[in-house]
C-alpha positions in Angstrom: 39.5 68.6 147.3 38.8 68.2 151.0 35.1 69.1 151.0 32.1 68.6 148.7 28.7 70.1 149.0 26.0 67.4 149.3 22.4 68.7 149.4 23.5 72.0 150.9 25.8 70.5 153.5 29.5 70.9 153.6 30.8 67.3 153.6 34.2 65.7 153.9 35.1 64.3 150.5 35.6 60.8 151.8 32.1 60.9 153.3 30.3 62.4 150.4 28.0 59.6 149.1 24.7 59.1 147.4 22.5 56.0 147.5 23.1 53.2 144.9 19.4 53.5 143.9 19.9 57.1 142.7 18.7 57.1 139.1 21.6 59.4 138.2 23.8 56.4 139.0 21.5 53.7 137.5 20.3 55.5 134.4 22.2 58.7 133.9 19.2 60.7 134.9 20.6 64.0 136.0 22.3 67.1 134.7 25.3 69.3 135.6 26.8 72.6 134.9 30.4 73.6 135.0 31.5 77.2 135.4 34.2 79.3 137.1 34.5 82.2 139.4 36.1 85.6 138.8 37.1 87.5 142.0 35.3 84.7 143.9 31.9 85.2 142.1 30.4 82.6 139.7 30.3 84.0 136.2 27.1 83.8 134.1 25.5 81.8 136.9 21.9 82.9 136.0 22.4 81.5 132.5 23.7 78.2 133.8 20.8 77.9 136.2 18.3 78.7 133.5 19.7 75.9 131.3 19.7 73.5 134.2 16.1 74.4 135.1 14.9 73.8 131.5 16.7 70.5 131.4 15.3 69.3 134.7 11.8 70.1 133.6 12.4 67.8 130.6 13.6 65.0 132.8 10.9 65.4 135.4 13.3 66.5 138.1 12.1 69.2 140.5 14.4 72.2 140.5 14.0 75.8 141.7 17.1 77.8 141.2 18.3 80.2 143.8 21.4 82.0 142.5 22.0 84.0 145.7 21.8 81.0 148.0 24.0 78.9 145.6 26.6 81.6 145.4 26.9 81.6 149.2 27.2 77.9 149.2 29.9 78.0 146.5 31.9 80.7 148.4 31.6 78.7 151.6 32.8 75.6 149.8 35.7 77.5 148.2 36.8 78.8 151.6 36.7 75.3 153.1 38.9 74.1 150.3 41.3 77.1 150.5 40.4 78.5 147.1 40.3 82.1 146.0 39.1 81.1 142.5 37.6 77.8 141.5 36.3 75.5 138.8 32.8 74.7 139.9 30.6 71.6 139.0 27.0 71.7 140.1 25.2 68.4 139.6 21.5 67.7 140.1 20.8 64.0 140.1 17.3 62.5 139.9 17.6 60.9 143.3 16.7 57.6 144.9 13.9 55.6 143.3 12.9 52.0 142.8 14.8 49.9 140.4 13.2 50.1 136.9 12.3 52.9 134.5 10.2 55.6 136.1 6.7 56.3 134.9 6.3 59.6 136.6 8.3 62.6 137.9 11.1 62.4 140.5 10.6 63.9 143.9 13.9 63.6 145.8 16.8 64.9 143.7 20.3 65.1 145.0 22.4 68.3 144.7 26.2 67.9 144.5 28.7 70.7 144.4 32.4 70.4 143.6 35.0 73.1 143.8 38.6 72.6 142.6 41.5 74.8 141.5 41.3 76.3 138.0 43.6 74.9 135.3 46.5 77.1 134.4 45.9 79.3 131.3 48.4 80.3 128.7 46.2 82.7 126.7 46.9 86.4 127.3 45.4 89.1 125.1 48.0 90.4 122.7 50.6 87.6 123.5 51.3 84.5 121.5 51.3 81.2 123.4 52.5 77.6 122.9 50.6 75.9 120.1 47.0 75.0 121.0 46.0 72.0 118.9 42.8 70.5 117.7 42.8 66.8 116.8 40.3 65.4 114.3 38.7 62.3 115.8 37.1 59.3 114.2 34.6 58.9 117.0 31.4 60.6 115.7 29.3 62.9 117.8 26.2 61.0 118.8 22.8 62.4 118.3 20.9 64.0 121.3 18.5 61.8 123.3 15.8 64.5 122.8 15.2 67.6 120.7 18.2 69.4 122.2 21.4 68.1 123.7 21.3 68.3 127.5 24.4 68.4 129.7 23.5 65.1 131.2 25.2 62.5 133.3 25.3 60.2 130.3 28.8 61.1 129.0 29.9 57.9 127.3 30.3 59.5 123.9 32.7 62.1 125.2 34.7 59.5 127.1 35.1 57.4 124.0 36.3 60.5 122.2 38.8 61.2 125.1 40.1 57.7 125.0 40.7 58.0 121.2 42.4 61.3 121.7 45.0 59.7 124.1 46.0 57.4 121.3 47.6 60.2 119.2 51.1 61.1 120.2 51.1 64.6 118.9 47.7 65.3 120.5 49.0 64.2 123.9 52.2 66.3 123.3 50.2 69.5 122.6 47.4 68.7 125.1 45.0 69.0 122.2 41.3 69.2 122.3 39.5 66.5 120.3 37.1 67.5 117.4 34.1 65.3 116.7 32.1 65.3 113.5 28.5 64.3 113.0 27.7 60.9 111.4 27.3 62.9 108.1 30.8 64.4 108.4 30.0 67.9 109.5 31.9 69.7 112.2 30.2 69.3 115.5 32.1 70.2 118.7 35.0 69.4 120.9 35.0 66.9 123.7 34.5 69.7 126.2 34.1 72.8 124.0 32.3 74.5 121.2 34.0 75.5 117.9 34.4 78.9 116.2 36.4 79.9 113.2 36.9 83.1 111.3 37.1 83.5 107.5 37.2 86.9 105.8 36.2 88.7 109.0 33.1 86.6 109.4 32.6 84.4 112.5 31.4 80.9 111.9 30.1 78.2 114.3 28.3 74.9 113.8 24.6 75.1 114.0 22.6 73.5 116.9 21.0 71.2 114.3 24.3 69.2 114.3 23.3 68.0 117.8 25.9 70.0 119.7 25.5 71.3 123.3 24.1 74.8 123.3 27.0 76.1 125.3 26.6 79.1 127.6 30.0 80.5 126.5 29.1 79.9 122.9 25.9 81.9 123.3 27.8 84.7 125.1 30.5 84.9 122.4 27.8 85.3 119.7 26.3 88.1 121.7 29.7 89.8 122.1 30.3 89.5 118.4 26.9 91.1 117.7 27.8 94.0 119.9 30.9 94.6 117.8 29.0 94.2 114.5 31.0 91.1 113.6 29.1 89.1 111.0 28.2 85.7 112.4 26.9 82.5 110.7 25.7 79.2 112.1 25.7 76.4 109.7 27.0 73.1 108.4 30.8 73.0 107.8 33.5 70.5 107.0 37.0 69.9 108.5 38.7 71.1 105.3 37.1 74.5 105.9 39.2 74.9 109.1 42.3 74.5 107.0 41.4 77.7 105.2 40.3 79.6 108.3 42.1 82.9 109.3 41.4 82.1 113.0 40.1 79.2 115.0 39.1 79.1 118.7 37.3 76.8 121.1 35.1 78.0 124.0 33.9 76.7 127.3 33.1 78.2 130.7 36.4 77.2 132.2 38.9 77.9 129.5 37.0 81.0 128.1 38.4 81.4 124.6 41.1 78.9 123.6 42.8 79.9 120.3 43.9 77.1 117.9 46.9 77.3 115.7 47.6 73.6 115.0 45.3 71.1 113.3 46.0 67.4 113.7 44.6 64.5 111.7 44.5 60.8 112.5 47.0 59.9 109.8 49.7 62.1 111.4 49.2 65.2 109.2 49.7 68.5 111.0 48.5 71.9 109.6 50.0 74.9 111.2 48.0 78.1 111.3 48.8 81.7 112.4 48.5 82.4 116.1 45.3 84.4 116.4 46.3 86.2 119.6 49.5 87.5 118.0 47.4 90.2 116.4 45.7 92.4 118.9 43.0 93.4 116.4 42.2 89.8 115.5 38.6 88.8 116.2 39.8 86.2 118.7 41.8 88.8 120.6 38.9 91.3 120.6 36.4 88.8 121.8 38.7 87.5 124.5 39.2 91.1 125.7 35.5 91.7 125.7 34.8 88.4 127.5 37.3 89.2 130.3 36.0 92.7 130.6 32.5 91.4 131.2 33.9 89.0 133.7 35.5 92.0 135.6 39.1 91.2 134.7 39.8 94.3 132.6 
């Protein structure tokens, strides 16, 4: 990554800095969105910016989204970094303020834009892939700081979960995602993804009341399922219910739909499931097809 966008200015990575008094650095006051491009165009950008705007309003950070201008900035940054497609992170930090907790709104936010190569993907519609695993974690999902979980700069809980994940040999071997439960033992979400599973042709996902992030891709998948008249339920579920699932997949804006066919537990127990993409008429395969079609890849 040679260049980073800092407040709308293309900046050499080594020179891209913010002030130490930025409250994003001091107190985690800031938000970010991650998304990817298809054919050089950011996907679902309006939705990401809407979520970002709502979160900034809650934190007292001024933010007026301009999708057209941001797209131009992203494409300029991609070109400077030699990228045809990219993983994008857009951060809005509260900005420089006096040391101490603020009593009012912020006035000088910082806008930071990263663009890096997309990770390789091994999920192709209609084709099986190497096992994609989900590791049950002991680290519980913390509760949101407010009424709804924000995609904030305070990411300690996720980092604790990632550190635990690296302790499991099989999880590292299969490059597994980590699965966090609530303090009450209900399925919550992955370290960087939302969870779905299928049982008897019904699609299930944990309810937002579990304190999970209201993922953009999660919302989009529910809409795609509705268009196909696939029954959907949002509720409170346990890990053992995944063992009885017909299909399991994780979602985020970078990986799209990531099928799961291996469940791992801390004691070393491994539960193998059928590969959901092996059947072209599986709900996982159908939703992945629809997702990529909407993204302009079909």
